[in-house]
C-alpha positions in Angstrom: -5.4 30.8 29.7 -4.5 27.4 27.5 -7.9 28.1 25.2 -6.0 31.3 24.6 -3.0 29.7 23.2 -4.8 27.8 20.6 -6.8 30.3 19.6 -3.6 32.2 18.5 -2.2 29.1 17.0 -5.0 28.6 14.5 -4.9 31.8 14.1 -1.2 31.8 13.2 -1.3 29.1 11.1 -3.5 30.9 8.7 -1.3 33.8 8.8 1.2 31.7 7.6 -0.7 30.2 4.9 -1.5 33.6 3.9 2.2 34.8 3.9 3.7 31.5 1.9 0.7 32.0 -0.6 2.9 34.7 -2.3 6.0 31.6 -3.0 3.6 29.2 -5.2 4.0 30.6 -8.8 3.0 27.7 -10.6 2.4 23.9 -9.6 5.9 22.6 -8.6 5.6 25.0 -6.1 2.4 24.5 -5.0 2.8 20.5 -4.5 6.4 20.0 -3.8 7.8 23.6 -2.7 9.4 24.1 -6.1 11.8 21.1 -4.7 14.0 23.7 -2.8 14.2 22.7 0.5 17.2 22.7 2.5 18.1 20.7 5.7 16.5 22.7 8.3 13.1 23.1 6.5 13.0 18.9 5.5 14.1 17.6 8.7 11.2 19.7 10.4 8.4 19.4 7.5 9.6 15.5 7.7 8.8 14.8 11.4 5.4 16.8 11.4 4.1 14.7 8.7 5.1 11.6 10.4 4.1 12.3 13.5 0.5 12.4 14.1 -2.4 11.9 16.4 -1.5 7.9 16.4 2.3 9.1 17.2 1.3 11.7 19.6 -1.9 10.7 21.8 -1.7 7.7 20.8 1.5 6.6 21.6 1.3 8.3 25.2 -1.6 6.1 25.0 0.4 2.8 24.5 2.9 4.0 27.3 -0.4 4.1 29.8 -0.9 0.2 28.7 2.1 -1.0 28.4 4.6 1.2 29.5 8.5 1.9 27.9 7.0 -1.1 25.2 4.6 1.7 23.9 7.3 3.2 22.1 7.5 0.4 19.1 4.4 1.9 17.1 6.8 5.3 16.7 9.8 3.8 16.7 8.3 1.7 13.9 7.7 5.0 12.1 11.1 6.1 12.7 12.4 2.9 11.5 10.8 2.9 7.8 11.8 6.6 7.7 15.5 5.7 8.3 15.2 3.0 5.7 13.7 5.3 3.2 16.4 7.9 3.6 19.6 6.0 3.7 18.4 3.0 0.7 15.8 5.4 -1.4 15.4 9.2 -0.6 18.3 10.0 -3.3 17.0 7.8 -6.0 13.4 8.8 -5.1 14.4 12.8 -5.5 16.5 12.2 -8.7 13.3 11.3 -10.3 11.6 14.4 -10.4 8.1 13.5 -10.6 5.2 14.5 -8.5 3.5 11.2 -7.2 4.0 7.2 -6.5 2.4 6.1 -9.5 4.4 8.2 -11.7 7.5 6.5 -10.3 6.1 3.2 -11.4 4.9 4.3 -14.8 8.5 5.7 -15.1 10.1 2.2 -14.0 7.7 -0.4 -15.9 6.1 1.9 -18.9 2.8 2.1 -19.5 1.2 -1.3 -18.3 3.3 -1.9 -15.2 -0.1 -0.8 -12.9 0.1 2.5 -12.2 -2.7 4.1 -12.8 -4.6 0.9 -10.6 -1.8 2.1 -7.9 -3.3 5.9 -7.9 -6.5 4.5 -6.7 -5.6 2.7 -3.5 -3.4 5.5 -3.0 -6.0 8.0 -2.9 -7.7 5.8 -0.7 -5.3 5.5 1.7 -4.7 9.2 1.6 -8.2 10.3 2.2 -8.7 7.9 5.1 -5.1 9.3 6.4 -6.3 12.9 6.4 -10.2 11.8 7.4 -7.7 9.8 10.9 -6.0 13.3 11.6 -9.3 15.0 11.6 -10.9 13.4 13.5 -8.1 13.4 16.2 -7.7 16.8 16.0 -11.5 17.5 16.7 -11.2 15.5 19.8 -9.4 18.2 21.8 -11.1 21.2 20.2 -14.2 19.8 21.5 -12.9 20.3 24.9 -11.4 23.1 24.9 -14.1 25.0 23.4 -17.4 24.5 24.8 -18.7 22.7 20.7 -19.7 19.6 19.9 -17.6 17.3 18.0 -19.0 18.2 14.3 -18.4 22.1 15.0 -14.9 21.0 16.8 -14.3 19.1 13.2 -15.0 22.6 11.2 -13.7 24.6 13.0 -10.3 22.5 12.6 -10.8 21.8 8.7 -11.2 25.9 8.0 -7.9 26.4 9.4 -6.6 23.4 8.1 -7.8 23.6 4.5 -7.5 27.0 4.7 -3.9 27.8 4.8 -3.2 24.6 2.9 -5.2 26.0 -0.2 -3.6 29.1 0.1 0.2 28.3 -0.6 -0.3 24.8 -1.1 3.1 23.0 -0.4 4.9 25.9 0.9 1.9 26.8 3.0 2.2 23.6 4.8 6.0 23.9 5.0 5.8 26.8 6.7 3.2 26.1 9.0 5.0 22.4 9.4 8.2 24.1 11.0 6.2 26.1 13.3 4.1 22.9 14.6 7.3 21.0 14.9 8.5 24.1 17.2 5.2 23.3 19.5 5.8 19.8 19.6 9.9 20.0 20.3 8.6 22.4 23.0 5.6 21.1 24.2 6.4 17.5 24.7 10.6 17.7 25.4 10.6 20.8 27.4 7.3 21.0 29.2 5.5 17.8 28.9 8.2 14.9 29.4 9.7 16.7 32.7 6.6 17.9 34.6 4.8 14.3 34.1 8.4 13.0 35.6 8.4 15.7 38.0 4.9 14.6 39.0 5.4 10.9 39.6 8.7 11.3 41.4 11.3 10.8 39.1 12.0 7.9 37.6 12.8 6.2 41.0 9.1 7.3 41.5 7.4 5.0 38.4 9.5 2.0 39.5 8.2 2.3 42.9 4.0 2.8 41.9 4.2 0.5 38.4 4.3 -3.2 38.0 7.7 -4.6 36.4 6.2 -5.2 32.7 5.9 -1.6 32.5 9.8 -1.5 31.9 10.2 -4.9 30.2 11.0 -4.1 25.8 8.0 -6.6 24.8 5.1 -5.5 27.2 2.5 -5.2 24.3 3.6 -9.1 22.8 6.3 -9.5 20.4 3.9 -11.0 17.5 2.3 -7.1 17.8 5.8 -5.1 17.9 6.8 -7.2 14.4 3.4 -5.8 13.1 3.7 -2.5 13.8 7.3 -2.6 11.8 5.7 -4.3 9.0 2.5 -2.0 9.0 3.6 1.0 9.8 7.7 1.1 8.7 7.1 -0.6 5.5 3.9 2.1 5.6 6.2 5.0 5.6 8.3 3.2 2.9 6.0 3.6 -0.1 3.5 6.2 1.3 2.2 9.5 -1.3 2.4 11.7 1.8 5.7 10.6 2.8 7.4 10.5 -0.7 5.7 14.1 -1.6 7.9 15.4 1.1 11.0 13.8 -0.3 10.4 15.4 -3.7 10.5 19.0 -1.7 14.2 18.3 -1.2 16.7 20.6 -3.0 18.9 17.4 -3.4 19.4 13.9 -3.1 21.8 14.6 -0.1 19.5 16.8 1.7 16.9 14.2 1.3 19.3 11.5 2.6 20.9 12.8 5.8 17.7 15.3 6.7 15.6 12.3 6.8 17.7 10.0 8.6 18.3 13.4 11.6 14.1 13.3 11.1 14.1 9.8 11.8 16.2 9.9 14.9 14.1 13.0 16.3 11.0 10.5 16.0 12.7 7.3 17.3 13.0 9.9 20.8 9.5 11.3 20.4 8.3 7.4 20.8 10.4 7.0 23.4 8.7 10.5 25.2 5.4 9.6 24.7 5.7 6.2 26.3 7.4 7.9 29.5 4.9 10.1 29.6 1.9 7.8 29.5 4.1 5.4 32.2 3.4 8.8 34.5 0.2 9.4 33.5 -0.5 5.4 34.9 1.1 6.1 37.9 -0.8 8.9 38.5 -4.1 8.7 37.2 -4.6 4.8 36.6 -8.5 4.5 36.4 -8.5 6.7 33.0 -11.8 5.3 31.1 -9.7 5.7 27.7 -5.7 4.9 27.4 -6.3 8.1 25.1 -7.3 10.5 27.6 -3.9 10.1 28.8 -2.4 12.7 26.8 -4.5 15.7 28.0 -5.1 14.4 31.4 -1.3 15.0 32.3 -1.3 18.3 30.0 -4.4 20.0 32.0 -3.7 18.4 35.1 0.2 17.7 36.0 1.0 21.3 34.1 0.8 25.1 34.6 -2.1 26.7 33.2 -0.3 28.6 30.3 1.9 25.9 29.3 -0.7 23.5 29.4 -1.9 25.3 26.2 1.6 24.7 24.4 1.4 20.4 25.3 -1.7 21.1 23.9 -1.1 23.2 20.9 1.8 20.4 20.5 -0.9 17.9 20.2 -2.9 19.5 17.7 0.2 20.5 15.5 0.9 16.6 15.1 -2.4 16.3 14.1 -2.9 18.7 11.6 0.5 18.5 10.2 -0.5 14.9 9.4 -4.2 16.2 8.2 -2.5 19.1 5.5 0.1 16.5 4.6 -2.3 13.7 3.3 -4.6 16.8 2.4 -2.4 17.3 -0.4 -0.7 14.2 -1.5 -4.3 13.5 -1.8 -5.1 16.6 -4.3 -1.8 15.6 -5.9 -2.8 12.3 -7.0 -6.1 13.0 -7.9 -5.1 16.1 -10.1 -1.8 13.9 -11.5 -3.3 10.8 -11.7 -6.5 10.0 -11.0 -8.9 12.2 -13.1 -6.4 11.8 -16.3 -6.9 8.2 -15.9 -10.4 8.2 -15.5 -11.0 11.1 -18.3 -8.8 8.5 -20.6 -11.3 5.4 -19.6 -14.2 7.7 -20.7 -12.1 8.7 -24.3 -11.5 12.3 -23.3 -8.0 13.6 -24.0 -6.2 15.3 -21.4 -3.3 17.5 -21.2 -0.7 16.2 -18.6 -0.9 17.9 -15.6 2.8 19.3 -14.0 3.0 23.2 -15.1 2.6 25.0 -18.7 5.2 26.9 -20.8 3.7 29.9 -20.7 2.8 32.4 -17.5 -1.1 32.1 -18.2 -0.5 28.1 -18.8 1.0 27.8 -15.1 -1.5 30.1 -13.6 -4.1 28.0 -15.0 -2.6 24.9 -13.4 -2.1 26.8 -10.2 -5.6 27.6 -9.8 -6.7 24.2 -10.9 -4.8 22.7 -8.1 -5.8 25.3 -5.7 -9.5 24.0 -6.7 -8.7 20.5 -6.3 -7.2 21.3 -2.5 -10.6 22.6 -1.7 -12.6 20.0 -3.1 -10.6 17.4 -1.3 -10.8 19.8 2.1 -14.6 19.9 1.8 -14.9 16.2 1.3 -12.7 14.9 3.6 -14.0 17.3 6.4 -17.4 15.9 5.4 -16.5 12.5 5.9 -14.5 13.2 9.1 -18.3 15.2 10.5 -20.5 11.9 8.9 -18.0 8.7 9.9 -17.2 8.5 13.5 -15.2 5.0 12.7 -12.6 5.3 10.5 -10.2 2.8 12.0 -11.6 -0.2 9.5 -11.1 2.0 6.6 -7.9 3.3 7.5 -6.5 -0.6 8.0 -7.8 -1.6 4.9 -6.3 0.7 3.1 -3.1 0.6 4.9 -3.2 -2.9 4.4 -4.3 -2.9 0.5 -1.0 0.0 0.5 1.2 -2.0 1.8 0.6 -5.8 1.1 -0.5 -4.6 -2.6 2.1 -2.1 -3.7 5.2 -2.7 -1.7 6.7 -5.5 -3.2 6.2 -3.7 -7.1 7.5 -0.2 -5.6 10.4 -0.8 -3.9 10.9 -4.0 -6.7 11.3 -1.3 -9.0 13.8 0.7 -7.2 16.2 -2.4 -6.5 15.7 -5.1 -9.2 16.9 -4.3 -12.8 14.8 -7.5 -13.8 11.5 -6.5 -12.4 8.7 -6.3 -15.3 6.1 -4.4 -16.0 3.3 -7.6 -16.3 5.3 -8.9 -12.9 4.3 -5.3 -11.1 0.9 -5.3 -12.4 0.1 -9.0 -11.2 1.9 -8.4 -7.5 0.0 -5.9 -7.2 -3.1 -7.5 -8.1 -2.9 -10.5 -6.2 -1.3 -8.7 -3.2 -4.3 -6.4 -2.8 -7.0 -9.5 -3.9 -5.3 -11.7 -0.9 -5.7 -8.9 1.7 -9.2 -8.6 1.1 -9.9 -12.5 0.9 -7.5 -12.7 4.4 -9.4 -9.6 5.7 -12.7 -11.8 4.5 -11.9 -14.7 6.6 -9.5 -13.8 9.8 -10.9 -10.2 10.1 -10.2 -6.7 9.2 -7.9 -6.0 12.1 -5.8 -9.5 12.0 -2.4 -9.9 11.5 -2.8 -12.0 8.7 -4.2 -10.6 5.5 -1.3 -7.8 5.2 1.4 -11.0 5.7 0.1 -12.9 3.3 -0.7 -10.3 0.7 3.1 -9.4 1.0 4.4 -13.2 0.8 1.7 -13.7 -2.2 3.0 -10.3 -4.2 6.7 -11.1 -3.8 6.2 -14.2 -4.9 3.9 -13.2 -8.4 6.5 -10.9 -8.8 9.7 -12.1 -8.7 8.2 -15.7 -10.7 6.2 -13.3 -13.4 9.1 -11.0 -13.8 11.6 -14.3 -15.0 9.1 -15.8 -17.0 8.0 -12.5 -19.0 10.0 -10.5 -21.5 12.4 -7.7 -19.6 11.6 -3.9 -19.7 11.8 -2.2 -22.7 15.3 -0.8 -23.1 14.0 2.8 -24.0 11.6 2.7 -20.9 14.9 1.5 -18.7 17.0 4.0 -20.6 15.1 6.8 -19.9 14.4 5.6 -16.4 18.2 5.7 -15.8 18.5 9.3 -17.2 16.0 10.2 -14.6 18.0 8.6 -11.5 21.2 10.4 -13.1 19.1 14.1 -13.1 18.6 14.1 -16.2 14.9 16.0 -17.5 15.1 14.9 -21.9 12.4 17.2 -23.4 9.1 15.6 -23.6 9.9 13.1 -20.7 6.5 14.1 -18.8 4.9 12.9 -21.9 3.0 9.5 -21.9 4.5 8.3 -25.1 8.2 9.1 -23.7 7.6 6.1 -21.2 6.3 3.4 -23.4 
């Protein structure tokens, strides 16, 4: 019965993608759902993209190991989303761009490090999608009589299939179904059945050590690092910003995001409690990450257990598809045009043509990029079994190298392109050097990267010539919602 539910779920994903393909008429529809999402769709799709395998299977695993304190990883994500929504989402949505690098180019001009940042962002989004792809394969290989490779190919076929068909519209509609499965599976099925099996909260207190009920069971330093890495990462990730771009108004971006943040925080707490019930009922698991599937298969009735497993798959697929479209968009809009210009080949600005034929050509190209990156990411997932190191490097460079220049551009008028470019360079180099010195998984690289990046940004910006008034004028016009003719041409941003 559980297997049948998963099969029906996968078929429904592809069917929704086929239906949504009719909504994608141009590049803006395909990349950002026409910038038309209202509060309900925006909240649901934002929840789906930020809650992945690490938040669901990993969050339950952290609860299994640390108890209530295991919630902090997901709560850190919620905090980052809340800050983004409250302080920055309205401004970001008003810019009407497609990528983080385009925002940097608008704010600082041609020499603000935007081109270099796009390569870091591409590496981050690719590895995020690879990690999510590998995660849902672990569930498929348990449910179906297939090995890891075929499990990845099965899941990749579904995710790439519905993503290619309708782009962000497909991903938005499938995300809403995934949001429904996550809500029902975690809050209405797995949490109550798990607590009941453990004898309620009193049963947990009688079975588990007191450390399981302390807020800092995983250690204060580890908790702070969760907020630095994941909270800050949410603030500047292309996969998250691309969802902000889908909002139909700044108000939707702000309040829909805050609603999503509240949901995510409750999700983190629920996952930690489910992990605690697993620790009470199955204390000898080989891996803490097995706690999610163990509770779903052994302590939830057949059929409902399939809904819970579908919720886990939904969390992983939504993150994988969100990172996939982010990768394809960054490559299409930023990276490939940069490479072509370095090779001396002219390239037309990506972003929609003036005629129906031009728009159709843009749409075909976007679908091709999505297909190519879907195949590449699936292949990497098959051949690379340990993605933690690569994802950690990408995340640390993203936060340690890019955070200051991005947020500084949004809040500090005196920040300059030279300050931004050098801060990204120094922060990234310090992160990599610190990894070589302290280890890839150490906490020091990201802290040292952030401190050095911030110092360089402030000092160089104060010592260098202020940003050209024409660039700032154009930036302010975009923030105000004005989009003059020719605004997307590179020369308009110099």
